[in-house]
MDTraj code that builds the backbone (N, CA, C; nanometers):
import mdtraj as md
import numpy as np

residues = "MET ARG SER LYS THR SER ALA TRP GLN ALA ARG TRP HIS LEU ASP ALA ALA SER GLY LEU ALA THR HIS ASP VAL GLY LEU LYS VAL ARG LEU GLN ASP GLY LYS GLY VAL ALA GLU ASN ALA GLY THR VAL ILE GLU ALA PHE ALA ALA GLU HIS GLY PRO HIS ASN ALA PRO ALA MET VAL GLN ARG LEU VAL ARG GLU GLY ALA GLN LEU LEU ILE ASP PRO ASN ALA ARG GLY TRP ARG GLY GLY ALA".split()
xyz = np.array([
    [-0.8393, -2.0460, 1.0514],
    [-0.7153, -1.9720, 1.0471],
    [-0.7451, -1.8251, 1.0218],
    [-0.6812, -1.7397, 1.0980],
    [-0.7054, -1.5961, 1.0854],
    [-0.6226, -1.5376, 0.9723],
    [-0.6779, -1.4378, 0.9100],
    [-0.6080, -1.3668, 0.8043],
    [-0.4973, -1.2806, 0.8637],
    [-0.3912, -1.2578, 0.7859],
    [-0.2838, -1.1719, 0.8342],
    [-0.3301, -1.0265, 0.8477],
    [-0.4447, -0.9945, 0.7862],
    [-0.4961, -0.8588, 0.7971],
    [-0.6047, -0.8446, 0.9027],
    [-0.6343, -0.9528, 0.9746],
    [-0.7346, -0.9395, 1.0793],
    [-0.6784, -0.8514, 1.1909],
    [-0.7648, -0.7766, 1.2523],
    [-0.7265, -0.6823, 1.3589],
    [-0.6266, -0.5790, 1.3103],
    [-0.6414, -0.5353, 1.1847],
    [-0.5493, -0.4371, 1.1289],
    [-0.5498, -0.3062, 1.2068],
    [-0.6610, -0.2753, 1.2713],
    [-0.6711, -0.1500, 1.3458],
    [-0.5717, -0.1445, 1.4608],
    [-0.5361, -0.2591, 1.5150],
    [-0.4464, -0.2634, 1.6299],
    [-0.3058, -0.2153, 1.5961],
    [-0.2730, -0.2087, 1.4691],
    [-0.1394, -0.1638, 1.4290],
    [-0.1309, -0.0118, 1.4170],
    [-0.2418, 0.0561, 1.4416],
    [-0.2477, 0.2022, 1.4333],
    [-0.2545, 0.2637, 1.5723],
    [-0.1927, 0.3797, 1.5854],
    [-0.1969, 0.4574, 1.7087],
    [-0.2535, 0.5945, 1.6728],
    [-0.3640, 0.6301, 1.7357],
    [-0.4306, 0.7567, 1.7051],
    [-0.4017, 0.8599, 1.8122],
    [-0.3709, 0.9807, 1.7686],
    [-0.3558, 1.0945, 1.8579],
    [-0.4637, 1.1939, 1.8180],
    [-0.5767, 1.1879, 1.8861],
    [-0.6912, 1.2714, 1.8516],
    [-0.6599, 1.4193, 1.8660],
    [-0.5778, 1.4548, 1.9634],
    [-0.5454, 1.5956, 1.9873],
    [-0.4740, 1.6590, 1.8676],
    [-0.3829, 1.5849, 1.8072],
    [-0.3087, 1.6401, 1.6936],
    [-0.3646, 1.5939, 1.5593],
    [-0.4608, 1.5021, 1.5608],
    [-0.5195, 1.4522, 1.4364],
    [-0.4219, 1.3691, 1.3552],
    [-0.3417, 1.2892, 1.4244],
    [-0.2381, 1.2104, 1.3587],
    [-0.2601, 1.0620, 1.3855],
    [-0.2530, 0.9824, 1.2793],
    [-0.2567, 0.8368, 1.2900],
    [-0.1189, 0.7862, 1.2509],
    [-0.0583, 0.7037, 1.3364],
    [0.0742, 0.6503, 1.3100],
    [0.0672, 0.4980, 1.3072],
    [0.1147, 0.4398, 1.1997],
    [0.1155, 0.2939, 1.1842],
    [0.2424, 0.2377, 1.2455],
    [0.2392, 0.1106, 1.2808],
    [0.3558, 0.0442, 1.3386],
    [0.4800, 0.0543, 1.2501],
    [0.4630, 0.0652, 1.1189],
    [0.5779, 0.0756, 1.0288],
    [0.6361, 0.2166, 1.0253],
    [0.5688, 0.3106, 1.0923],
    [0.6189, 0.4475, 1.0993],
    [0.5458, 0.5465, 1.0110],
    [0.4525, 0.5012, 0.9294],
    [0.3780, 0.5916, 0.8423],
    [0.2905, 0.6839, 0.9261],
    [0.2963, 0.8140, 0.8968],
    [0.2168, 0.9137, 0.9684],
    [0.1144, 0.9723, 0.8718],
    [-0.0131, 0.9667, 0.9117],
    [-0.1230, 1.0103, 0.8257],
    [-0.2057, 1.1163, 0.8976],
    [-0.2380, 1.2215, 0.8238],
    [-0.3285, 1.3274, 0.8708],
    [-0.4404, 1.3434, 0.7681],
    [-0.5489, 1.4064, 0.8104],
    [-0.6563, 1.4385, 0.7173],
    [-0.6351, 1.5786, 0.6613],
    [-0.6556, 1.5900, 0.5316],
    [-0.6504, 1.7205, 0.4664],
    [-0.7663, 1.7241, 0.3681],
    [-0.8589, 1.8136, 0.3904],
    [-0.9802, 1.8232, 0.3079],
    [-1.0543, 1.6897, 0.3017],
    [-1.0565, 1.6188, 0.4144],
    [-1.1300, 1.4938, 0.4234],
    [-1.0600, 1.3723, 0.3656],
    [-0.9362, 1.3882, 0.3196],
    [-0.8611, 1.2767, 0.2625],
    [-0.7326, 1.2556, 0.3404],
    [-0.6870, 1.1325, 0.3427],
    [-0.5630, 1.1009, 0.4114],
    [-0.4420, 1.1486, 0.3340],
    [-0.3485, 1.2075, 0.4067],
    [-0.2230, 1.2540, 0.3481],
    [-0.1098, 1.2031, 0.4361],
    [-0.0143, 1.1342, 0.3742],
    [0.0996, 1.0802, 0.4482],
    [0.2081, 1.1863, 0.4594],
    [0.2631, 1.2000, 0.5792],
    [0.3707, 1.2960, 0.6011],
    [0.5053, 1.2412, 0.5555],
    [0.5201, 1.1100, 0.5567],
    [0.6502, 1.0500, 0.5280],
    [0.6380, 0.9315, 0.4327],
    [0.5550, 0.9454, 0.3310],
    [0.5302, 0.8347, 0.2381],
    [0.6577, 0.7900, 0.1681],
    [0.7411, 0.8822, 0.1261],
    [0.8629, 0.8472, 0.0533],
    [0.9544, 0.7561, 0.1325],
    [0.9712, 0.7863, 0.2595],
    [1.0569, 0.7053, 0.3454],
    [1.0018, 0.5647, 0.3618],
    [0.8719, 0.5544, 0.3806],
    [0.8097, 0.4229, 0.4002],
    [0.8109, 0.3440, 0.2692],
    [0.7894, 0.4114, 0.1570],
    [0.7961, 0.3435, 0.0272],
    [0.9347, 0.2844, 0.0066],
    [1.0397, 0.3596, 0.0396],
    [1.1763, 0.3088, 0.0261],
    [1.1973, 0.1843, 0.1123],
    [1.1482, 0.1887, 0.2346],
    [1.1640, 0.0739, 0.3241],
    [1.0873, -0.0472, 0.2717],
    [0.9650, -0.0263, 0.2246],
    [0.8851, -0.1355, 0.1700],
    [0.9467, -0.1907, 0.0415],
    [1.0019, -0.1029, -0.0420],
    [1.0598, -0.1453, -0.1694],
    [1.1738, -0.2434, -0.1479],
    [1.2524, -0.2216, -0.0440],
    [1.3642, -0.3113, -0.0159],
    [1.3159, -0.4519, 0.0180],
    [1.2017, -0.4618, 0.0847],
    [1.1516, -0.5918, 0.1280],
    [1.0508, -0.6536, 0.0311],
    [0.9643, -0.5689, -0.0267],
    [0.8527, -0.6200, -0.1070],
    [0.8640, -0.5887, -0.2555],
    [0.9658, -0.5155, -0.2944],
    [0.9844, -0.4787, -0.4347],
    [0.9280, -0.3411, -0.4654],
    [0.9956, -0.2691, -0.5539],
    [0.9526, -0.1322, -0.5850],
    [0.8178, -0.1243, -0.6557],
    [0.7757, -0.2320, -0.7184],
    [0.6466, -0.2316, -0.7871],
    [0.5301, -0.2442, -0.6896],
    [0.5520, -0.2986, -0.5709],
    [0.4454, -0.3167, -0.4719],
    [0.4390, -0.2037, -0.3692],
    [0.5500, -0.1434, -0.3399],
    [0.5592, -0.0482, -0.2292],
    [0.4610, 0.0686, -0.2377],
    [0.4480, 0.1379, -0.3514],
    [0.3537, 0.2512, -0.3546],
    [0.2095, 0.2104, -0.3247],
    [0.1659, 0.0967, -0.3762],
    [0.0291, 0.0514, -0.3504],
    [0.0096, 0.0148, -0.2037],
    [0.1129, -0.0417, -0.1424],
    [0.1038, -0.0780, -0.0012],
    [0.0882, 0.0479, 0.0847],
    [0.1657, 0.1501, 0.0542],
    [0.1568, 0.2754, 0.1300],
    [0.0224, 0.3424, 0.1046],
    [-0.0247, 0.3377, -0.0182],
    [-0.1551, 0.3975, -0.0503],
    [-0.2662, 0.3314, 0.0316],
    [-0.2599, 0.1993, 0.0451],
    [-0.3609, 0.1281, 0.1254],
    [-0.3522, 0.1706, 0.2714],
    [-0.2306, 0.1829, 0.3230],
    [-0.2139, 0.2248, 0.4619],
    [-0.2653, 0.3669, 0.4837],
    [-0.2458, 0.4546, 0.3869],
    [-0.2979, 0.5914, 0.3987],
    [-0.4498, 0.5875, 0.4069],
    [-0.5141, 0.5039, 0.3260],
    [-0.6609, 0.4913, 0.3329],
    [-0.7048, 0.4392, 0.4685],
    [-0.6323, 0.3399, 0.5216],
    [-0.6662, 0.2868, 0.6538],
    [-0.6548, 0.3956, 0.7602],
    [-0.5454, 0.4693, 0.7593],
    [-0.5250, 0.5750, 0.8579],
    [-0.6333, 0.6805, 0.8494],
    [-0.6687, 0.7195, 0.7279],
    [-0.7745, 0.8187, 0.7098],
    [-0.9075, 0.7652, 0.7613],
    [-0.9353, 0.6378, 0.7344],
    [-1.0601, 0.5778, 0.7816],
    [-1.0687, 0.5859, 0.9334],
    [-0.9606, 0.5567, 1.0007],
    [-0.9631, 0.5598, 1.1466],
    [-0.9694, 0.7025, 1.2006],
    [-0.9108, 0.7972, 1.1302],
    [-0.9211, 0.9366, 1.1740],
    [-1.0630, 0.9895, 1.1557],
    [-1.1288, 0.9462, 1.0495],
    [-1.2666, 0.9900, 1.0239],
    [-1.3627, 0.9231, 1.1216],
    [-1.3462, 0.7925, 1.1412],
    [-1.4345, 0.7173, 1.2301],
    [-1.3515, 0.6219, 1.3152],
    [-1.3092, 0.6654, 1.4333],
    [-1.2251, 0.5808, 1.5181],
    [-1.2903, 0.4498, 1.5597],
    [-1.4193, 0.4374, 1.5448],
    [-1.4883, 0.3133, 1.5811],
    [-1.5102, 0.2224, 1.4612],
    [-1.4450, 0.2523, 1.3495],
    [-1.4620, 0.1735, 1.2281],
    [-1.4194, 0.0296, 1.2512],
    [-1.5052, -0.0603, 1.2093],
    [-1.4760, -0.2042, 1.2129],
    [-1.4218, -0.2516, 1.3468],
    [-1.4778, -0.2015, 1.4522],
    [-1.4421, -0.2543, 1.5836],
    [-1.3213, -0.1907, 1.6481],
    [-1.2635, -0.0874, 1.5898],
    [-1.1475, -0.0219, 1.6500],
    [-1.1851, 0.0321, 1.7870],
    [-1.1081, 0.0001, 1.8874],
    [-1.1363, 0.0479, 2.0218],
    [-1.0093, 0.1015, 2.0875],
    [-0.9139, 0.1408, 2.0066],
    [-0.7863, 0.1887, 2.0592],
    [-0.8000, 0.3228, 2.1273],
    [-0.7072, 0.3548, 2.2132],
    [-0.7064, 0.4827, 2.2829],
    [-0.6325, 0.5867, 2.2029],
    [-0.6446, 0.7102, 2.2464],
    [-0.5770, 0.8202, 2.1775],
    [-0.4312, 0.8246, 2.2095],
])
top = md.Topology()
chain = top.add_chain()
for i, resn in enumerate(residues, 1):
    res = top.add_residue(resn, chain, resSeq=i)
    for name in ("N", "CA", "C"):
        top.add_atom(name, md.element.get_by_symbol(name[0]), res)
traj = md.Trajectory(xyz[None], top)
């Protein structure tokens, strides 16, 4: 049985020209000084809080920001083969 997090890279869309990673949930991540920064974290946290609870939402967004930054730094990370 596959994990629900398998192929997590497929949920990201990278725009190499603008340096933006966008997740299927709408989170937009850019690199700033080598670290991921979310452009719309507050909005996504609110959406996650309604479904997953306010205690889980910030950590979920933080994990997604790390994923987006990882793919912006190394688009071939863990088998990612998505297009720009």
